[in-house]
DRENDO-1510 file (C-alpha; in Angstrom, 1 decimal, always signed):
<recs>
REC; n; res; u; v; w
REC; 1; MET; -11.5; +91.1; +104.6 .
REC; 2; VAL; -10.9; +87.7; +105.2 .
REC; 3; LEU; -8.6; +86.2; +107.8 .
REC; 4; ARG; -5.9; +83.2; +106.1 .
REC; 5; ARG; -4.2; +80.8; +108.4 .
REC; 6; PHE; -0.9; +79.7; +106.4 .
REC; 7; ALA; +1.0; +76.5; +108.3 .
REC; 8; TRP; +4.1; +74.6; +107.9 .
REC; 9; PRO; +3.4; +71.2; +109.4 .
REC; 10; PHE; +7.0; +69.6; +108.0 .
REC; 11; GLY; +9.4; +70.7; +110.8 .
REC; 12; GLY; +12.0; +72.3; +111.7 .
REC; 13; GLN; +13.6; +74.8; +114.4 .
REC; 14; ARG; +12.2; +78.1; +113.0 .
REC; 15; ALA; +10.1; +79.3; +110.2 .
REC; 16; SER; +9.3; +82.9; +108.4 .
REC; 17; PHE; +7.2; +83.4; +105.6 .
REC; 18; CYS; +6.4; +85.7; +102.8 .
REC; 19; GLY; +3.6; +86.5; +100.3 .
REC; 20; SER; +3.0; +88.6; +97.1 .
REC; 21; PHE; +0.4; +90.8; +99.7 .
REC; 22; THR; +3.6; +91.1; +101.8 .
REC; 23; GLY; +5.9; +92.7; +99.3 .
REC; 24; TRP; +7.6; +89.4; +99.3 .
REC; 25; ARG; +9.3; +90.7; +102.9 .
REC; 26; GLU; +9.7; +87.8; +105.5 .
REC; 27; CYS; +6.6; +87.8; +108.2 .
REC; 28; PRO; +8.2; +85.6; +111.3 .
REC; 29; MET; +5.3; +82.3; +112.4 .
REC; 30; GLY; +4.9; +81.1; +115.6 .
REC; 31; LEU; +4.9; +77.2; +116.6 .
REC; 32; VAL; +1.3; +76.0; +117.7 .
REC; 33; GLY; +1.2; +72.6; +118.5 .
REC; 34; THR; +3.8; +70.7; +115.8 .
REC; 35; GLU; +3.4; +73.1; +112.9 .
REC; 36; PHE; +4.4; +76.4; +112.4 .
REC; 37; GLN; +1.6; +79.5; +111.8 .
REC; 38; VAL; +0.8; +83.2; +110.5 .
REC; 39; VAL; -2.8; +84.6; +109.9 .
REC; 40; PHE; -2.9; +87.1; +107.7 .
REC; 41; ASP; -6.5; +89.4; +107.1 .
REC; 42; LEU; -6.4; +89.4; +103.4 .
REC; 43; PRO; -9.1; +90.8; +100.4 .
REC; 44; PRO; -10.3; +88.4; +98.5 .
REC; 45; GLY; -8.1; +87.8; +95.4 .
REC; 46; LEU; -5.3; +85.4; +93.9 .
REC; 47; TYR; -1.7; +84.8; +96.1 .
REC; 48; GLN; +1.4; +83.1; +95.9 .
REC; 49; TYR; +3.5; +82.4; +98.6 .
REC; 50; ARG; +6.0; +81.0; +100.2 .
REC; 51; PHE; +8.1; +79.3; +103.6 .
REC; 52; LEU; +11.6; +80.2; +104.7 .
REC; 53; VAL; +12.1; +77.5; +106.9 .
REC; 54; ASP; +15.9; +77.5; +108.8 .
REC; 55; GLY; +17.8; +79.0; +105.7 .
REC; 56; VAL; +15.9; +77.3; +103.1 .
REC; 57; TRP; +13.4; +78.4; +100.8 .
REC; 58; ARG; +10.4; +75.7; +100.5 .
REC; 59; CYS; +6.4; +75.2; +99.3 .
REC; 60; ASP; +4.3; +72.8; +100.6 .
REC; 61; ASP; +4.1; +70.3; +97.5 .
REC; 62; THR; +0.7; +69.5; +99.1 .
REC; 63; LYS; -0.8; +73.0; +98.3 .
REC; 64; PRO; -1.3; +74.3; +94.9 .
REC; 65; ILE; +2.3; +75.0; +93.2 .
REC; 66; VAL; +2.8; +77.6; +90.3 .
REC; 67; ARG; +5.9; +78.8; +88.4 .
REC; 68; ASP; +5.7; +82.2; +87.0 .
REC; 69; GLU; +7.7; +83.5; +83.8 .
REC; 70; TYR; +10.5; +84.1; +85.7 .
REC; 71; GLY; +10.8; +80.5; +86.7 .
REC; 72; LEU; +10.5; +81.3; +90.5 .
REC; 73; ILE; +8.3; +78.5; +92.4 .
REC; 74; SER; +5.4; +79.4; +94.4 .
REC; 75; ASN; +2.3; +78.4; +96.4 .
REC; 76; GLU; -1.0; +79.6; +95.6 .
REC; 77; MET; -4.2; +80.3; +96.7 .
REC; 78; LEU; -7.1; +81.7; +96.3 .
REC; 79; VAL; -9.3; +84.1; +99.2 .
REC; 80; THR; -13.3; +83.8; +98.6 .
REC; 81; LEU; -15.3; +85.7; +101.1 .
REC; 82; VAL; -17.4; +82.6; +102.6 .
REC; 83; GLU; -21.0; +81.9; +103.4 .
REC; 84; ASN; -22.6; +85.4; +105.0 .
REC; 85; ASN; -18.9; +87.2; +105.0 .
REC; 86; THR; -18.6; +87.0; +108.5 .
REC; 87; HIS; -16.3; +83.9; +109.2 .
REC; 88; PRO; -13.1; +83.6; +108.6 .
REC; 89; ALA; -11.9; +80.3; +107.4 .
REC; 90; VAL; -9.0; +79.8; +109.8 .
REC; 91; GLN; -8.1; +77.0; +112.7 .
REC; 92; LEU; -6.3; +79.0; +115.6 .
REC; 93; GLU; -6.3; +76.1; +117.4 .
REC; 94; PRO; -3.6; +73.2; +117.5 .
REC; 95; PRO; -3.5; +71.5; +114.7 .
REC; 96; PRO; -3.9; +66.9; +115.5 .
REC; 97; ILE; -0.4; +65.4; +116.2 .
REC; 98; ARG; +1.4; +64.9; +112.8 .
REC; 99; ARG; +4.6; +63.0; +112.1 .
REC; 100; MET; +7.1; +65.8; +111.0 .
REC; 101; ASN; +9.3; +65.5; +108.0 .
REC; 102; LEU; +11.8; +67.5; +105.9 .
REC; 103; ASP; +11.8; +65.8; +103.7 .
REC; 104; GLU; +8.4; +66.7; +102.8 .
REC; 105; GLY; +7.7; +70.1; +100.9 .
REC; 106; THR; +9.7; +71.3; +98.2 .
REC; 107; ILE; +13.2; +72.8; +98.2 .
REC; 108; LEU; +12.9; +75.6; +96.1 .
REC; 109; THR; +17.0; +74.9; +94.8 .
REC; 110; THR; +16.1; +74.0; +90.9 .
REC; 111; MET; +14.9; +77.5; +89.9 .
REC; 112; PRO; +16.5; +79.1; +86.0 .
REC; 113; PRO; +18.4; +81.9; +86.5 .
REC; 114; GLU; +16.1; +85.3; +85.9 .
REC; 115; PRO; +16.6; +89.0; +84.1 .
REC; 116; PRO; +16.2; +91.8; +86.4 .
REC; 117; SER; +12.8; +91.7; +87.6 .
REC; 118; ARG; +10.2; +92.7; +90.5 .
REC; 119; ASN; +11.6; +89.5; +92.0 .
REC; 120; SER; +15.1; +91.1; +92.5 .
REC; 121; GLY; +14.8; +92.7; +95.6 .
REC; 122; MET; +13.3; +89.2; +97.6 .
REC; 123; GLN; +15.8; +87.4; +96.0 .
REC; 124; ILE; +18.3; +89.3; +97.0 .
REC; 125; ALA; +16.5; +89.7; +100.2 .
REC; 126; VAL; +17.1; +86.2; +100.8 .
REC; 127; PHE; +20.8; +85.5; +99.8 .
REC; 128; ARG; +22.3; +88.3; +101.9 .
REC; 129; HIS; +19.6; +86.6; +104.8 .
REC; 130; ARG; +21.8; +83.3; +104.3 .
REC; 131; VAL; +24.6; +85.0; +104.3 .
REC; 132; SER; +24.5; +87.1; +107.4 .
REC; 133; GLU; +23.4; +83.1; +108.8 .
REC; 134; ILE; +26.6; +81.6; +107.5 .
REC; 135; LEU; +28.5; +84.3; +109.0 .
REC; 136; LEU; +26.9; +84.7; +112.7 .
REC; 137; HIS; +27.5; +80.9; +112.8 .
REC; 138; ASN; +31.1; +81.0; +112.8 .
REC; 139; THR; +34.0; +82.6; +114.2 .
REC; 140; ILE; +37.6; +84.1; +113.3 .
REC; 141; TYR; +38.7; +80.5; +114.1 .
REC; 142; ASP; +37.3; +79.3; +110.9 .
REC; 143; VAL; +39.2; +81.4; +109.3 .
REC; 144; VAL; +42.7; +82.4; +111.1 .
REC; 145; PRO; +44.7; +79.7; +111.5 .
REC; 146; VAL; +45.5; +79.1; +115.3 .
REC; 147; SER; +49.4; +79.4; +115.1 .
REC; 148; SER; +50.4; +81.8; +112.5 .
REC; 149; LYS; +53.3; +84.5; +112.4 .
REC; 150; ILE; +51.9; +88.4; +112.3 .
REC; 151; ALA; +54.9; +91.0; +111.8 .
REC; 152; ILE; +54.4; +93.6; +115.0 .
REC; 153; LEU; +56.7; +96.9; +114.5 .
REC; 154; ASP; +57.8; +98.9; +117.7 .
REC; 155; ALA; +55.8; +101.7; +117.6 .
REC; 156; ARG; +59.5; +103.5; +119.2 .
REC; 157; LEU; +60.8; +102.5; +115.7 .
REC; 158; PRO; +61.9; +105.4; +113.7 .
REC; 159; VAL; +59.7; +106.2; +110.8 .
REC; 160; LYS; +62.3; +105.5; +107.9 .
REC; 161; GLN; +63.2; +101.8; +109.7 .
REC; 162; ALA; +59.6; +100.8; +110.0 .
REC; 163; PHE; +59.0; +102.0; +106.4 .
REC; 164; ASN; +61.8; +99.9; +104.9 .
REC; 165; ILE; +60.8; +96.9; +107.1 .
REC; 166; MET; +56.8; +96.8; +105.7 .
REC; 167; HIS; +58.4; +97.4; +102.2 .
REC; 168; ASP; +61.2; +94.7; +102.4 .
REC; 169; GLU; +58.4; +92.4; +103.9 .
REC; 170; GLY; +55.9; +92.9; +101.6 .
REC; 171; LEU; +53.2; +94.4; +104.1 .
REC; 172; ALA; +51.1; +97.0; +103.0 .
REC; 173; LEU; +50.1; +97.8; +106.9 .
REC; 174; VAL; +51.1; +96.3; +110.4 .
REC; 175; PRO; +50.2; +96.7; +114.0 .
REC; 176; LEU; +52.2; +99.0; +116.1 .
REC; 177; TRP; +53.4; +97.4; +120.0 .
REC; 178; ASP; +53.5; +99.8; +122.7 .
REC; 179; ASP; +56.1; +98.8; +125.4 .
REC; 180; GLY; +54.5; +101.1; +127.4 .
REC; 181; GLN; +51.3; +100.0; +127.8 .
REC; 182; GLY; +52.0; +96.4; +126.7 .
REC; 183; THR; +49.6; +96.4; +123.8 .
REC; 184; VAL; +48.5; +97.0; +120.0 .
REC; 185; THR; +47.9; +100.8; +120.3 .
REC; 186; GLY; +47.6; +101.0; +116.5 .
REC; 187; MET; +48.6; +99.9; +112.6 .
REC; 188; LEU; +51.1; +101.7; +110.1 .
REC; 189; THR; +49.6; +101.6; +106.8 .
REC; 190; ALA; +50.9; +103.0; +103.5 .
REC; 191; SER; +48.3; +105.6; +104.2 .
REC; 192; ASP; +50.6; +106.9; +106.3 .
REC; 193; PHE; +53.6; +107.0; +103.9 .
REC; 194; VAL; +51.5; +108.5; +101.0 .
REC; 195; LEU; +50.7; +111.5; +104.0 .
REC; 196; ILE; +54.0; +111.7; +105.4 .
REC; 197; LEU; +55.1; +112.1; +101.1 .
REC; 198; ARG; +52.3; +115.1; +101.0 .
REC; 199; LYS; +53.5; +116.7; +104.0 .
REC; 200; ARG; +57.3; +116.7; +103.5 .
REC; 201; ASN; +57.9; +119.4; +102.0 .
REC; 202; ILE; +56.4; +121.7; +104.0 .
REC; 203; ARG; +58.4; +120.5; +106.8 .
REC; 204; VAL; +56.3; +118.4; +108.9 .
REC; 205; LEU; +59.1; +115.8; +108.3 .
REC; 206; GLY; +62.1; +116.4; +106.5 .
REC; 207; HIS; +64.2; +113.3; +105.0 .
REC; 208; GLU; +66.7; +113.7; +108.3 .
REC; 209; GLU; +64.1; +113.8; +110.4 .
REC; 210; LEU; +62.9; +110.5; +109.2 .
REC; 211; GLU; +65.8; +108.5; +110.7 .
REC; 212; MET; +65.0; +109.8; +114.0 .
REC; 213; HIS; +61.3; +110.5; +114.1 .
REC; 214; SER; +59.7; +107.4; +116.1 .
REC; 215; VAL; +56.5; +106.1; +114.6 .
REC; 216; SER; +54.1; +106.9; +117.3 .
REC; 217; ALA; +56.0; +110.5; +116.9 .
REC; 218; TRP; +54.8; +110.8; +113.3 .
REC; 219; LYS; +51.1; +109.2; +114.4 .
REC; 220; GLU; +51.4; +112.8; +117.3 .
REC; 221; ALA; +52.2; +114.8; +114.4 .
REC; 222; LYS; +49.5; +113.7; +112.2 .
REC; 223; LEU; +46.8; +114.3; +114.9 .
REC; 224; GLN; +47.9; +118.0; +114.7 .
REC; 225; TYR; +47.7; +118.1; +110.9 .
REC; 226; TYR; +44.9; +116.3; +110.0 .
REC; 227; GLY; +43.0; +115.5; +113.4 .
REC; 228; GLY; +40.9; +119.1; +113.1 .
REC; 229; ALA; +39.5; +121.1; +115.7 .
REC; 230; ASP; +38.6; +117.7; +118.0 .
REC; 231; VAL; +42.4; +116.4; +118.3 .
REC; 232; ALA; +42.7; +115.9; +121.9 .
REC; 233; GLY; +39.2; +113.2; +121.2 .
REC; 234; MET; +41.2; +111.6; +118.0 .
REC; 235; GLN; +43.7; +110.6; +120.7 .
REC; 236; ARG; +41.0; +109.0; +122.7 .
REC; 237; ARG; +39.9; +107.3; +120.5 .
REC; 238; PRO; +40.6; +103.3; +121.2 .
REC; 239; LEU; +42.5; +101.1; +118.7 .
REC; 240; VAL; +39.5; +99.2; +116.7 .
REC; 241; HIS; +39.7; +95.8; +117.1 .
REC; 242; VAL; +37.5; +92.6; +117.4 .
REC; 243; LYS; +38.0; +89.5; +119.9 .
REC; 244; ASP; +38.6; +86.2; +118.9 .
REC; 245; SER; +35.2; +85.0; +120.6 .
REC; 246; ASP; +33.3; +87.5; +117.6 .
REC; 247; ASN; +31.1; +86.2; +114.6 .
REC; 248; LEU; +32.2; +86.7; +111.1 .
REC; 249; ARG; +29.4; +89.0; +110.9 .
REC; 250; ASP; +30.0; +91.4; +113.3 .
REC; 251; VAL; +34.2; +91.1; +112.3 .
REC; 252; ALA; +33.1; +91.9; +108.7 .
REC; 253; LEU; +30.7; +94.8; +109.7 .
REC; 254; THR; +33.3; +95.8; +111.8 .
REC; 255; ILE; +36.2; +96.8; +108.7 .
REC; 256; ILE; +33.5; +97.8; +106.7 .
REC; 257; GLN; +31.8; +100.4; +109.1 .
REC; 258; ASN; +35.8; +101.7; +109.9 .
REC; 259; GLU; +36.5; +101.6; +106.4 .
REC; 260; ILE; +39.7; +99.7; +106.8 .
REC; 261; SER; +41.5; +97.0; +105.5 .
REC; 262; SER; +42.0; +94.9; +107.9 .
REC; 263; VAL; +40.9; +94.6; +112.1 .
REC; 264; PRO; +43.5; +93.5; +115.0 .
REC; 265; ILE; +42.0; +90.3; +116.6 .
REC; 266; PHE; +42.3; +90.2; +120.5 .
REC; 267; LYS; +42.4; +87.0; +122.5 .
REC; 268; SER; +39.2; +87.1; +124.8 .
REC; 269; SER; +41.0; +85.6; +127.9 .
REC; 270; THR; +43.5; +87.6; +129.9 .
REC; 271; ASP; +46.8; +86.4; +129.6 .
REC; 272; ILE; +49.1; +88.8; +131.0 .
REC; 273; SER; +52.3; +86.8; +130.6 .
REC; 274; GLY; +51.7; +87.0; +126.8 .
REC; 275; ILE; +50.7; +88.8; +123.7 .
REC; 276; PRO; +46.7; +89.9; +123.2 .
REC; 277; LEU; +46.8; +90.1; +119.7 .
REC; 278; LEU; +45.9; +86.8; +117.8 .
REC; 279; ASN; +46.3; +88.2; +114.2 .
REC; 280; LEU; +44.7; +89.9; +111.2 .
REC; 281; ALA; +41.2; +89.4; +110.4 .
REC; 282; THR; +40.8; +90.6; +106.4 .
REC; 283; LEU; +37.8; +90.7; +104.2 .
REC; 284; PRO; +39.8; +88.3; +101.3 .
REC; 285; GLY; +40.0; +85.7; +104.5 .
REC; 286; ILE; +36.0; +86.1; +105.2 .
REC; 287; LEU; +35.0; +85.8; +101.4 .
REC; 288; LYS; +37.2; +82.7; +100.9 .
REC; 289; PHE; +35.5; +81.1; +103.9 .
REC; 290; LEU; +32.1; +82.2; +102.5 .
REC; 291; CYS; +32.5; +81.2; +98.6 .
REC; 292; SER; +33.6; +77.9; +100.1 .
REC; 293; LYS; +30.4; +77.8; +101.8 .
REC; 294; LEU; +27.9; +78.8; +98.8 .
REC; 295; GLN; +29.6; +76.7; +97.1 .
REC; 296; GLU; +28.5; +73.5; +98.8 .
REC; 297; GLN; +25.4; +74.2; +97.4 .
REC; 298; PRO; +25.5; +76.5; +94.6 .
REC; 299; GLU; +21.8; +75.0; +92.9 .
REC; 300; GLY; +20.3; +76.8; +96.1 .
REC; 301; TYR; +21.4; +80.4; +95.9 .
REC; 302; PRO; +19.9; +81.4; +92.1 .
REC; 303; ILE; +21.4; +84.5; +92.4 .
REC; 304; LEU; +24.7; +83.6; +92.4 .
REC; 305; ARG; +23.9; +82.7; +88.4 .
REC; 306; ASN; +22.6; +86.9; +88.0 .
REC; 307; GLN; +24.7; +89.1; +85.7 .
REC; 308; ILE; +26.7; +91.6; +88.2 .
REC; 309; SER; +25.1; +94.1; +85.2 .
REC; 310; SER; +21.6; +93.5; +87.0 .
REC; 311; ILE; +22.8; +93.4; +91.1 .
REC; 312; PRO; +23.4; +96.8; +93.2 .
REC; 313; ILE; +27.3; +96.0; +93.7 .
REC; 314; GLY; +30.4; +97.9; +92.6 .
REC; 315; THR; +31.3; +101.2; +90.9 .
REC; 316; TRP; +29.7; +102.4; +88.0 .
REC; 317; SER; +30.9; +104.9; +85.2 .
REC; 318; GLN; +28.3; +107.1; +84.0 .
REC; 319; HIS; +28.1; +105.8; +80.5 .
REC; 320; THR; +26.8; +102.8; +81.9 .
REC; 321; GLY; +23.5; +104.7; +83.0 .
REC; 322; ARG; +24.1; +102.9; +86.4 .
REC; 323; ALA; +23.7; +104.7; +89.8 .
REC; 324; SER; +27.1; +104.7; +92.0 .
REC; 325; THR; +27.4; +105.9; +95.8 .
REC; 326; ARG; +30.5; +107.0; +94.8 .
REC; 327; GLN; +32.0; +108.4; +91.6 .
REC; 328; LEU; +34.1; +106.2; +89.7 .
REC; 329; ARG; +37.6; +108.3; +89.3 .
REC; 330; THR; +40.4; +106.8; +86.2 .
REC; 331; SER; +43.4; +108.6; +85.8 .
REC; 332; GLY; +45.7; +108.8; +82.8 .
REC; 333; LEU; +49.6; +108.0; +82.5 .
REC; 334; SER; +50.6; +111.6; +82.4 .
REC; 335; ALA; +48.6; +112.6; +85.5 .
REC; 336; PRO; +50.6; +113.7; +88.5 .
REC; 337; LEU; +51.0; +111.2; +90.9 .
REC; 338; ILE; +50.4; +113.4; +93.8 .
REC; 339; THR; +46.8; +113.6; +92.6 .
REC; 340; CYS; +45.9; +110.3; +92.0 .
REC; 341; LEU; +47.3; +110.1; +95.6 .
REC; 342; ASP; +44.8; +112.7; +96.4 .
REC; 343; PHE; +42.0; +111.0; +95.1 .
REC; 344; LEU; +42.8; +107.8; +96.6 .
REC; 345; LEU; +43.3; +109.5; +100.3 .
REC; 346; GLU; +39.9; +111.5; +99.8 .
REC; 347; ASP; +37.6; +108.8; +98.6 .
REC; 348; ARG; +39.4; +106.5; +101.3 .
REC; 349; ILE; +39.7; +103.8; +98.0 .
REC; 350; SER; +42.7; +101.3; +97.9 .
REC; 351; SER; +43.3; +102.2; +94.0 .
REC; 352; ILE; +42.3; +103.6; +90.6 .
REC; 353; PRO; +42.3; +102.4; +87.1 .
REC; 354; ILE; +44.6; +104.0; +84.7 .
REC; 355; VAL; +43.8; +104.1; +81.3 .
REC; 356; ASP; +44.9; +105.6; +77.7 .
REC; 357; ASP; +43.0; +108.6; +76.1 .
REC; 358; ASN; +40.6; +106.1; +74.5 .
REC; 359; GLY; +39.2; +104.8; +78.6 .
REC; 360; SER; +40.8; +101.4; +77.8 .
REC; 361; LEU; +42.0; +100.1; +80.9 .
REC; 362; LEU; +46.5; +99.9; +81.0 .
REC; 363; ASP; +46.5; +99.3; +85.1 .
REC; 364; VAL; +45.3; +99.5; +87.9 .
REC; 365; TYR; +47.9; +101.8; +91.1 .
REC; 366; SER; +47.0; +101.0; +94.2 .
REC; 367; LEU; +47.6; +102.6; +97.4 .
REC; 368; SER; +50.2; +100.0; +98.6 .
REC; 369; ASP; +52.1; +100.7; +95.4 .
REC; 370; ILE; +53.7; +103.7; +96.8 .
REC; 371; MET; +56.0; +101.2; +99.1 .
REC; 372; ALA; +58.2; +100.6; +96.0 .
REC; 373; LEU; +59.2; +104.6; +97.2 .
REC; 374; ALA; +60.7; +103.2; +100.3 .
REC; 375; LYS; +63.0; +100.9; +98.2 .
REC; 376; ASN; +66.8; +102.6; +98.6 .
REC; 377; ASP; +65.1; +105.8; +99.9 .
REC; 378; VAL; +63.6; +106.6; +96.6 .
REC; 379; TYR; +61.3; +108.8; +98.3 .
REC; 380; ALA; +64.7; +110.9; +99.8 .
REC; 381; CYS; +65.7; +111.7; +95.7 .
REC; 382; ILE; +62.0; +112.5; +93.6 .
REC; 383; GLU; +59.7; +115.6; +94.2 .
REC; 384; LEU; +56.6; +113.7; +94.9 .
REC; 385; GLU; +54.6; +117.1; +92.8 .
REC; 386; GLN; +56.5; +115.8; +89.6 .
REC; 387; LEU; +55.9; +112.5; +89.5 .
REC; 388; THR; +53.8; +111.3; +86.6 .
REC; 389; VAL; +51.8; +108.2; +87.7 .
REC; 390; GLU; +53.8; +106.5; +85.0 .
REC; 391; ASN; +57.0; +107.4; +86.7 .
REC; 392; ALA; +55.2; +105.7; +89.7 .
REC; 393; LEU; +54.1; +102.5; +87.8 .
REC; 394; GLU; +57.8; +102.4; +86.2 .
REC; 395; LEU; +59.0; +102.2; +90.0 .
REC; 396; GLN; +56.9; +99.8; +90.8 .
REC; 397; TYR; +57.7; +97.4; +87.9 .
REC; 398; GLN; +61.1; +97.8; +88.6 .
REC; 399; VAL; +61.0; +96.8; +92.1 .
REC; 400; ASN; +58.5; +94.6; +92.2 .
REC; 401; GLY; +57.9; +93.4; +88.7 .
REC; 402; ARG; +54.9; +93.8; +86.2 .
REC; 403; ARG; +51.5; +92.2; +87.5 .
REC; 404; GLN; +48.2; +90.9; +86.2 .
REC; 405; CYS; +45.7; +93.4; +86.0 .
REC; 406; HIS; +42.5; +91.5; +87.3 .
REC; 407; THR; +39.3; +91.9; +85.0 .
REC; 408; CYS; +35.5; +90.6; +84.6 .
REC; 409; LEU; +32.7; +91.9; +82.0 .
REC; 410; SER; +29.4; +93.7; +83.0 .
REC; 411; THR; +28.2; +90.2; +82.0 .
REC; 412; SER; +30.1; +87.5; +84.5 .
REC; 413; THR; +28.0; +85.9; +86.9 .
REC; 414; LEU; +27.9; +87.2; +90.7 .
REC; 415; LEU; +29.1; +83.8; +91.4 .
REC; 416; GLU; +32.4; +84.2; +88.8 .
REC; 417; VAL; +33.0; +87.8; +90.5 .
REC; 418; LEU; +33.2; +86.3; +93.8 .
REC; 419; ASP; +35.4; +83.4; +92.7 .
REC; 420; GLN; +37.9; +85.7; +91.4 .
REC; 421; LEU; +37.9; +88.0; +94.6 .
REC; 422; SER; +38.5; +84.9; +97.1 .
REC; 423; VAL; +41.7; +84.4; +95.2 .
REC; 424; PRO; +44.4; +85.5; +97.6 .
REC; 425; GLY; +46.0; +88.5; +96.0 .
REC; 426; VAL; +43.1; +89.8; +94.2 .
REC; 427; ARG; +41.5; +93.2; +95.8 .
REC; 428; ARG; +39.4; +94.0; +93.4 .
REC; 429; LEU; +38.5; +93.5; +89.4 .
REC; 430; VAL; +38.1; +96.0; +86.8 .
REC; 431; VAL; +34.8; +95.7; +84.2 .
REC; 432; ILE; +35.9; +96.5; +81.1 .
REC; 433; GLU; +34.1; +95.9; +77.7 .
REC; 434; PRO; +36.0; +93.0; +76.2 .
REC; 435; MET; +36.9; +94.5; +72.8 .
REC; 436; THR; +38.0; +97.8; +73.3 .
REC; 437; ARG; +39.1; +97.4; +77.4 .
REC; 438; PHE; +36.8; +100.5; +78.1 .
REC; 439; VAL; +36.3; +100.8; +82.1 .
REC; 440; GLN; +33.4; +100.5; +83.0 .
REC; 441; GLY; +33.3; +100.0; +86.6 .
REC; 442; ILE; +35.1; +98.5; +89.3 .
REC; 443; ILE; +34.2; +96.2; +92.2 .
REC; 444; SER; +36.2; +95.9; +95.3 .
REC; 445; LEU; +36.4; +93.4; +98.0 .
REC; 446; ARG; +34.8; +96.0; +99.9 .
REC; 447; ASP; +31.5; +96.0; +97.7 .
REC; 448; ALA; +31.2; +92.4; +97.2 .
REC; 449; ILE; +31.1; +92.3; +101.2 .
REC; 450; THR; +29.0; +95.3; +101.5 .
REC; 451; PHE; +26.4; +93.4; +98.7 .
REC; 452; LEU; +26.5; +90.5; +100.4 .
REC; 453; LEU; +25.6; +92.0; +104.1 .
REC; 454; GLY; +23.0; +94.9; +102.6 .
</recs>
């Protein structure tokens, strides 16, 4: 074994090292004098390595550089035993003073796109590190206006009135204000409306009760029917929220880990004279901000040019041969809507592709589409068990008109997918075959952010 010192003498605030002998995992470097150093005990052999300096991958252009068959650039070093095999070629004392210039060294921003390879894991890890750095150094004020309007409903409102307001204002969720506690204590969502419709026929809430039953009373009733054995424990669970001082990475993780679509932002400073709620943080806002940052130097992120078929993102059909953490659900037009809604609630997903008998995409039914039944009290005139997906889509078209179904191909690049998902109103992309529109998979905003954060 031979001790070898690796050094980055070109400056920077922080530096890490990775090489073929570390499995391309990052190793921190220590600052010795005016350069970053790290020492490894290596067997004789030929090795490749590179440096991560202030979030940018670099090579030392004063050392040998190689480009592999996938176009990736690295430094290369041959390790041999020296003389009597006992003296390592390593210098641990501080090197002579040298002017540090970040313009020196090769910046790895000109690598061509590569197919799935042994380097994909490293490429993803590097990209995720950079994404995390961007989000860690920005706060919620970078994605949410300092001054804006936000709808808040009084928890004492009747359920029927609350859902009518949500429909009229085009809201899929809304914060609930508890006047007694003087703060926001919960959220009313489209899922609540679904649960009410699901249980209306077993006397949880009848149509007449919806006229008088308050939202807060419904929330308590929901705990009784869906809370399981530890109902008291669920009642004590505080509202999931973030502070306006939180960084964007923590905000995004809060949304993903709690499986919610948005999270209330509370002001950090205590102001008893005003409402503590600043706004709602959402994944679309975070992704749009992130995309704007990535597009400032897209050539610096070669993974953005990779096809999504080579990236672990989204939910895929078994026909594609790709592994997914959950099953890809689809539904036909003749399927009962209640079955479709059960899939959405049980899998904790927001939408399901609607396909024809050949599996080709016709439309997408989203959880928020259920709000169309709130117009003119349509829900009071129907039996949910008898409503088909086709009936529900027709009602949706009558209320809101036909809408575009956003799609992509398995050959679409990651950059193209992120660009589409960052457009306001686009919450998911259905992956289809170009000729037949056969549904191959689906990539949601949550899938995208989950992949980006690892």
